Wavefront OBJ file of the C-alpha trace (Angstrom):
o trace
v -4.796 15.509 -133.732
v -2.931 17.269 -136.514
v 0.576 18.628 -136.152
v -0.755 22.072 -137.036
v -3.404 21.864 -134.331
v -0.807 20.895 -131.767
v 1.445 23.804 -132.655
v -1.480 26.242 -132.567
v -2.257 25.110 -129.030
v 1.339 25.629 -127.911
v 1.300 29.107 -129.454
v -1.776 29.997 -127.433
v -0.192 28.840 -124.188
v 2.845 30.994 -124.884
v 0.779 34.034 -125.812
v -1.297 33.766 -122.652
v 1.714 33.282 -120.392
v 3.607 36.085 -122.096
v 0.743 38.563 -121.740
v 0.198 37.554 -118.117
v 3.863 38.078 -117.265
v 4.012 41.371 -119.141
v 0.967 42.715 -117.326
v 2.152 41.507 -113.923
v 5.815 42.503 -113.997
v 6.654 44.234 -117.235
v 8.857 41.284 -118.248
v 8.930 40.063 -121.836
v 9.785 36.437 -122.356
v 12.578 35.982 -124.840
v 14.588 33.132 -126.261
v 12.539 29.953 -126.594
v 9.345 31.998 -127.128
v 10.813 33.226 -130.393
v 11.037 29.709 -131.779
v 7.316 29.641 -132.595
v 5.007 32.496 -133.545
v 1.572 33.148 -132.081
v -1.419 31.770 -133.986
v -5.142 31.356 -133.285
v -6.476 30.030 -129.972
v -7.047 26.294 -129.579
v -6.031 25.780 -125.947
v -8.629 24.792 -123.382
v -9.193 26.876 -120.254
v -9.768 24.521 -117.322
v -11.535 25.844 -114.175
v -9.608 26.280 -110.941
v -11.086 23.033 -109.597
v -8.905 21.104 -112.053
v -5.834 22.471 -110.300
v -7.134 21.190 -106.996
v -7.795 17.778 -108.512
v -4.316 17.586 -110.013
v -2.830 18.435 -106.618
v -4.743 15.725 -104.784
v -3.120 13.314 -102.336
v -2.916 10.738 -105.104
v -1.022 13.129 -107.386
v 1.418 14.043 -104.622
v 1.917 10.384 -103.841
v 3.253 9.758 -107.328
v 6.279 11.904 -106.525
v 6.894 10.586 -103.019
v 10.035 8.526 -102.436
v 9.341 4.773 -102.217
v 10.367 2.746 -99.185
v 14.154 2.221 -98.853
v 13.750 -1.519 -99.409
v 11.998 -0.892 -102.733
v 14.783 1.408 -103.885
v 17.493 -0.955 -102.705
v 16.041 -3.836 -104.710
v 15.593 -1.823 -107.914
v 18.243 -1.332 -110.598
v 19.204 2.176 -111.771
v 16.642 3.297 -114.319
v 14.047 0.738 -113.267
v 10.498 2.175 -113.494
v 8.714 2.246 -110.132
v 5.424 3.846 -111.177
v 3.890 5.090 -114.425
v 0.908 7.267 -115.237
v -0.659 9.090 -118.178
v -1.598 12.761 -117.690
v -3.036 15.450 -119.966
v -0.482 18.172 -120.598
v -1.474 21.261 -118.638
v 0.285 24.246 -117.126
v -0.459 25.162 -113.530
v 0.438 28.339 -111.678
v 1.018 28.758 -107.974
v -1.317 31.733 -107.812
v -5.044 31.013 -108.097
v -6.142 30.998 -111.697
v -6.971 28.803 -114.665
v -4.874 26.004 -116.063
v -4.037 25.898 -119.759
v -4.131 22.435 -121.283
v -2.781 21.121 -124.570
v -4.336 18.357 -126.684
v -1.496 16.021 -125.768
v -1.019 13.199 -123.277
v 2.246 12.710 -121.421
v 3.650 9.584 -119.855
v 5.234 10.202 -116.465
v 7.597 7.634 -115.002
v 8.996 7.460 -111.498
v 12.235 5.490 -111.541
v 15.166 4.485 -109.412
v 18.310 6.563 -109.751
v 21.494 7.240 -107.747
v 22.236 10.307 -105.643
v 25.523 12.177 -105.348
v 26.610 9.937 -102.474
v 25.992 6.739 -104.438
v 22.759 5.873 -102.630
v 19.549 4.709 -104.331
v 16.824 7.331 -104.676
v 13.991 8.125 -107.088
v 13.184 10.765 -109.682
v 10.416 11.432 -112.222
v 10.583 12.062 -115.948
v 7.906 13.154 -118.390
v 7.861 11.593 -121.848
v 6.153 13.647 -124.560
v 5.211 12.132 -127.878
v 2.561 12.794 -130.503
v 0.148 9.880 -130.907
v 0.418 7.735 -133.995
v 4.114 6.918 -133.970
v 7.329 8.859 -134.227
v 10.337 9.327 -136.461
v 12.702 7.147 -134.445
v 14.633 9.977 -132.742
v 14.654 11.419 -129.219
v 15.773 14.509 -127.328
v 16.489 14.513 -123.622
v 15.612 18.084 -122.712
v 16.756 19.229 -119.256
v 14.774 22.180 -117.890
v 16.360 25.238 -116.283
v 13.646 25.470 -113.609
v 16.379 25.955 -110.965
v 14.426 25.655 -107.728
v 15.331 24.476 -104.240
v 11.732 23.257 -103.872
v 10.958 19.929 -105.583
v 7.332 21.098 -105.866
v 8.443 23.338 -108.764
v 9.507 20.445 -111.000
v 8.607 20.319 -114.711
v 6.665 17.063 -114.310
v 4.379 18.712 -111.767
v 3.944 21.783 -113.964
v 3.116 19.686 -117.023
v 0.526 17.748 -115.010
v -1.220 21.001 -114.050
v -0.016 21.062 -110.451
v 0.798 24.486 -108.946
v 4.414 25.609 -109.419
v 6.232 28.876 -108.804
v 7.039 29.574 -112.465
v 4.840 27.932 -115.074
v 6.077 30.451 -117.672
v 9.526 28.832 -117.730
v 8.052 25.438 -118.561
v 5.742 26.954 -121.174
v 8.710 28.596 -122.875
v 10.546 25.294 -122.883
v 7.516 23.558 -124.386
v 7.808 26.094 -127.190
v 11.375 25.008 -127.787
v 10.515 21.313 -128.012
v 7.188 21.731 -129.872
v 8.758 21.607 -133.361
v 10.630 18.449 -132.333
v 7.400 16.852 -131.161
v 5.642 17.925 -134.332
v 8.340 16.253 -136.425
v 7.854 12.980 -134.537
v 10.762 13.205 -132.078
v 10.175 11.805 -128.600
v 11.007 14.362 -125.892
v 12.204 13.069 -122.518
v 12.035 15.759 -119.824
v 13.400 14.621 -116.432
v 13.116 16.474 -113.141
v 16.875 16.900 -112.920
v 16.881 18.226 -109.333
v 15.133 15.166 -107.972
v 12.944 15.148 -104.890
v 15.436 16.428 -102.298
v 15.894 20.091 -103.201
v 19.419 19.821 -104.580
v 20.936 22.501 -106.808
v 23.969 22.719 -109.121
v 25.008 19.125 -108.365
v 26.304 17.869 -111.697
v 26.864 14.228 -110.830
v 23.348 13.709 -109.489
v 21.842 15.701 -112.368
v 23.735 13.396 -114.736
v 22.552 10.236 -112.978
v 18.931 11.424 -113.037
v 19.240 12.262 -116.736
v 20.783 8.957 -117.799
v 18.400 6.928 -115.645
v 15.519 8.801 -117.281
v 16.708 7.356 -120.595
v 16.931 3.890 -119.064
v 13.453 4.198 -117.564
v 11.958 5.504 -120.810
v 13.470 2.584 -122.719
v 11.676 0.218 -120.297
v 8.324 1.986 -120.672
v 5.950 0.600 -123.274
v 4.962 2.981 -126.069
v 7.568 5.593 -125.183
v 9.170 5.713 -128.616
v 12.635 5.249 -127.103
v 14.456 1.929 -127.106
v 17.865 2.664 -125.641
v 19.327 2.647 -129.145
v 17.208 5.506 -130.478
v 19.409 8.374 -131.757
v 19.259 10.925 -128.948
v 20.518 14.458 -128.314
v 21.067 15.674 -124.746
v 20.013 19.318 -124.562
v 19.733 22.038 -121.947
v 20.539 25.616 -121.038
v 21.905 26.966 -117.743
v 20.860 24.457 -115.045
v 19.741 22.168 -117.855
v 23.190 22.453 -119.434
v 24.703 21.075 -116.224
v 22.540 17.970 -116.626
v 23.273 17.552 -120.338
v 27.033 18.060 -120.024
v 27.418 15.781 -116.987
v 25.249 13.078 -118.543
v 27.490 13.153 -121.591
v 30.580 12.843 -119.400
v 29.183 10.039 -117.215
v 27.340 8.009 -119.846
v 30.061 5.552 -120.863
v 30.739 4.446 -117.283
v 27.377 4.949 -115.572
v 24.909 3.904 -118.302
v 26.772 2.155 -121.134
v 23.575 0.538 -122.441
v 22.217 3.957 -123.476
v 25.533 5.739 -124.073
v 25.723 4.501 -127.652
v 22.360 6.132 -128.457
v 23.686 9.642 -127.746
v 24.490 11.475 -130.983
v 25.179 14.922 -129.558
v 25.047 17.335 -126.634
v 23.545 20.811 -127.144
v 24.240 23.096 -124.199
v 24.501 26.771 -123.402
v 25.254 28.875 -120.330
v 27.244 26.027 -118.780
v 28.708 25.935 -115.283
v 32.044 24.123 -115.367
v 33.885 24.861 -112.096
v 31.388 25.969 -109.407
v 34.096 27.363 -107.133
v 34.904 29.927 -109.811
v 31.232 30.749 -110.436
v 30.616 31.359 -106.729
v 33.461 33.863 -106.687
v 32.308 35.503 -109.954
v 28.664 36.071 -108.943
v 29.622 37.190 -105.410
v 29.950 40.787 -106.630
v 26.756 40.789 -108.702
v 23.665 42.670 -107.508
v 21.706 40.554 -109.989
v 23.010 37.033 -109.425
v 24.854 36.900 -106.085
v 22.044 34.957 -104.374
v 22.830 32.055 -106.706
v 25.924 31.474 -104.574
v 23.726 30.939 -101.526
v 21.415 28.622 -103.463
v 24.406 26.598 -104.628
v 25.846 26.213 -101.134
v 22.433 25.046 -99.881
v 21.763 22.616 -102.731
v 25.274 21.147 -102.766
v 25.434 20.721 -98.994
v 22.068 18.966 -99.038
v 23.183 16.620 -101.818
v 26.390 15.613 -100.029
v 24.999 15.553 -96.485
v 27.127 18.422 -95.162
v 25.914 20.582 -92.263
v 27.059 24.131 -92.998
v 25.775 25.619 -89.751
v 29.021 25.293 -87.736
v 30.858 27.371 -90.336
v 28.317 30.147 -90.966
v 28.160 33.645 -89.590
v 24.861 34.840 -88.119
v 24.312 36.727 -91.366
v 25.143 33.595 -93.349
v 22.524 31.601 -91.455
v 19.964 34.293 -92.118
v 20.820 34.451 -95.818
v 20.738 30.706 -96.422
v 17.599 30.297 -94.337
v 15.867 32.909 -96.465
v 16.920 31.216 -99.687
v 15.877 27.683 -98.786
v 13.054 26.562 -101.073
v 13.246 29.510 -103.495
v 13.212 29.425 -107.264
v 16.003 31.275 -109.014
v 13.764 34.020 -110.392
v 12.776 34.981 -106.854
v 16.419 35.016 -105.735
v 17.634 37.533 -108.299
v 18.413 41.068 -107.108
v 18.255 40.081 -103.413
v 21.731 41.245 -102.456
v 24.189 43.838 -103.706
v 26.883 41.183 -103.172
v 27.286 37.890 -101.336
v 30.916 37.164 -100.538
v 32.521 34.199 -98.797
v 33.495 36.267 -95.756
v 29.904 37.436 -95.356
v 28.624 33.867 -95.191
v 31.411 32.096 -93.319
v 33.103 32.818 -90.012
v 36.581 34.458 -89.959
v 38.321 31.276 -88.824
v 37.277 29.747 -92.167
v 38.871 32.171 -94.657
v 38.226 30.062 -97.756
v 37.058 26.684 -99.067
v 40.376 25.032 -98.264
v 39.802 25.747 -94.578
v 36.631 23.604 -94.571
v 37.466 20.112 -95.859
v 33.795 19.198 -96.337
v 33.228 22.215 -98.594
v 36.446 21.527 -100.485
v 35.195 17.998 -101.192
v 31.863 19.330 -102.441
v 33.465 21.862 -104.772
v 35.836 19.268 -106.202
v 33.015 16.733 -106.649
v 30.908 19.219 -108.623
v 33.734 20.376 -110.909
v 33.054 19.202 -114.470
v 36.628 19.987 -115.506
v 37.788 17.075 -113.317
v 35.602 14.590 -115.219
v 36.183 12.731 -118.493
v 35.537 14.645 -121.699
v 33.338 12.543 -124.028
v 33.718 12.440 -127.801
v 30.059 13.142 -128.670
v 29.444 16.087 -131.029
v 28.867 19.233 -128.993
v 27.124 22.575 -129.397
v 28.204 25.114 -126.763
v 26.843 28.668 -126.681
v 28.351 31.096 -124.142
v 27.336 34.682 -123.473
v 29.909 37.385 -122.808
v 27.677 40.299 -121.767
v 27.717 39.842 -118.005
v 28.746 43.413 -117.270
v 25.505 44.612 -118.869
v 23.636 42.386 -116.414
v 25.372 43.871 -113.389
v 28.154 41.319 -112.882
v 31.616 42.905 -113.057
v 34.489 41.006 -114.622
v 36.623 39.181 -112.090
v 40.230 40.421 -111.872
v 41.430 36.804 -111.675
v 38.752 34.803 -113.547
v 37.736 37.217 -116.277
v 34.187 37.774 -117.516
v 31.216 35.808 -118.702
v 27.474 36.093 -119.083
v 26.875 37.268 -115.522
v 26.673 33.744 -114.089
v 28.878 31.473 -116.190
v 32.534 32.175 -116.876
v 33.751 32.314 -120.456
v 37.263 31.145 -119.591
v 35.966 27.990 -117.893
v 33.585 27.171 -120.751
v 36.332 27.667 -123.327
v 38.577 25.384 -121.309
v 35.939 22.632 -121.310
v 35.398 23.087 -125.056
v 39.122 22.651 -125.639
v 39.144 19.483 -123.548
v 36.290 18.126 -125.638
v 38.263 18.910 -128.790
v 41.229 17.065 -127.312
v 38.993 14.026 -126.715
v 38.103 13.961 -130.412
v 34.641 15.525 -130.153
v 33.406 17.735 -132.981
v 32.746 20.993 -131.072
v 30.642 23.875 -132.380
v 31.601 26.594 -129.886
v 29.944 29.995 -130.180
v 30.235 33.145 -128.081
v 27.482 35.746 -128.166
v 27.658 39.274 -126.801
v 24.730 38.886 -124.422
v 24.032 38.299 -120.738
v 22.832 34.965 -119.372
v 19.115 35.431 -120.023
v 19.225 36.845 -123.574
v 22.002 34.408 -124.488
v 19.509 31.641 -123.711
v 17.313 32.887 -126.524
v 20.238 32.785 -128.926
v 21.126 29.285 -127.734
v 17.533 28.158 -128.394
v 17.654 29.391 -131.980
v 21.068 27.845 -132.644
v 20.100 24.592 -130.936
v 16.950 24.117 -133.017
v 18.972 23.696 -136.216
v 21.901 21.920 -134.588
v 19.699 19.292 -132.933
v 17.857 18.624 -136.184
v 21.144 18.079 -138.009
v 22.573 15.866 -135.254
v 19.477 13.650 -135.214
v 19.494 13.314 -138.993
v 23.125 12.213 -139.032
v 24.286 15.320 -140.876
v 27.769 16.594 -140.128
v 27.767 19.310 -137.475
v 30.023 22.355 -137.420
v 33.403 21.853 -135.807
v 35.801 24.469 -134.439
v 39.450 23.597 -134.261
v 41.168 23.739 -130.883
v 43.088 26.825 -131.960
v 39.874 28.743 -132.729
v 38.349 28.274 -129.271
l 1 2 3 4 5 6 7 8 9 10 11 12 13 14 15 16 17 18 19 20 21 22 23 24 25 26 27 28 29 30 31 32 33 34 35 36 37 38 39 40 41 42 43 44 45 46 47 48 49 50 51 52 53 54 55 56 57 58 59 60 61 62 63 64 65 66 67 68 69 70 71 72 73 74 75 76 77 78 79 80 81 82 83 84 85 86 87 88 89 90 91 92 93 94 95 96 97 98 99 100 101 102 103 104 105 106 107 108 109 110 111 112 113 114 115 116 117 118 119 120 121 122 123 124 125 126 127 128 129 130 131 132 133 134 135 136 137 138 139 140 141 142 143 144 145 146 147 148 149 150 151 152 153 154 155 156 157 158 159 160 161 162 163 164 165 166 167 168 169 170 171 172 173 174 175 176 177 178 179 180 181 182 183 184 185 186 187 188 189 190 191 192 193 194 195 196 197 198 199 200 201 202 203 204 205 206 207 208 209 210 211 212 213 214 215 216 217 218 219 220 221 222 223 224 225 226 227 228 229 230 231 232 233 234 235 236 237 238 239 240 241 242 243 244 245 246 247 248 249 250 251 252 253 254 255 256 257 258 259 260 261 262 263 264 265 266 267 268 269 270 271 272 273 274 275 276 277 278 279 280 281 282 283 284 285 286 287 288 289 290 291 292 293 294 295 296 297 298 299 300 301 302 303 304 305 306 307 308 309 310 311 312 313 314 315 316 317 318 319 320 321 322 323 324 325 326 327 328 329 330 331 332 333 334 335 336 337 338 339 340 341 342 343 344 345 346 347 348 349 350 351 352 353 354 355 356 357 358 359 360 361 362 363 364 365 366 367 368 369 370 371 372 373 374 375 376 377 378 379 380 381 382 383 384 385 386 387 388 389 390 391 392 393 394 395 396 397 398 399 400 401 402 403 404 405 406 407 408 409 410 411 412 413 414 415 416 417 418 419 420 421 422 423 424 425 426 427 428 429 430 431 432 433 434 435 436 437 438 439 440 441 442 443 444 445 446 447 448 449 450 451 452 453 454 455
């Protein structure tokens, strides 16, 4: 298969998904879609029966958690199961599956949850046949779902997911990397338990994906392969936390990391929950975060919730972020939690969760960094906070600047850029900036560096 043929197939997938979304909802995909233009059709249309086959009991079994004894005996990053699958894109609604002329290796591996317990996750390894160029990118998807059934590995294998268009757009972003010979490692950063916004577990899953890929024959990654960690929004949480945790949690792959390219980053969740609470666009994200964090840390929120809070969180359980947008005019703490619990400090379990998920409390690594942060949140319906300032509608500029300054203080070359756009459009700008930055980082070229005073 030629590089040109591969790219033409990706273009067709993107065109089809874009037209489908436009017709269905009047939404135009932006950002990663702009990385590659649309060319002639090469993709294969697979009948609906292929979706059924991909979602067979055997396929579901690949993602199921192994027995506790198996996990206990395995080392972090140890492969537990491996399979080869054709790259396809499935949709939850009945319809065809688009396939690409590319085979992916999927690896289930042992990792560590937020409470330090052994668990399992799956990563997809994408690589053109015939050898690579000796570089790798760990790309963390922003699929942002409380349902593990929406994971990128399932989507890529043609299984039905809530939002195949997100994964198709992300394939567009990594297609030029694949075409150049770079191995792309794409872990399911939210694991198999429906967690959300849990940086430490995202980081463990990401680093153990590198370990597992290094132990998988023919993957193109050795553990010493120059690697960039990349992701936007939820994916940025994984990339940033993996960079912070690498030296202590996975030192055998830490030395392979040559940069971290992130955008739309959540630094201090407690601040984000307060910021989005007043947003008619994004306030439901607060409910998703409380659900996903509580699940990760084994906290029962029910004793603290109002009747309305129980109804809200119950309605959000299992949703994907696109379906949560615009659900509420606002979603404040005192609407979710009973009056005798006036804030996080009044619930020790919630205080522990918020502290544990705060990136600003973790070590700042010295890897080169690209950070892109939007500042157009007001345009997206999120008012500036009188105490926390503004951001892109979800992520706070002040917090991201603070993390960038800490990275500078740790000796990291930091390319920090602010763009006057809301969270979604800023993702498109991040994708364009990241394409060049990642190429330079993998080639060993010097990357741009802001001084502390300019951030």
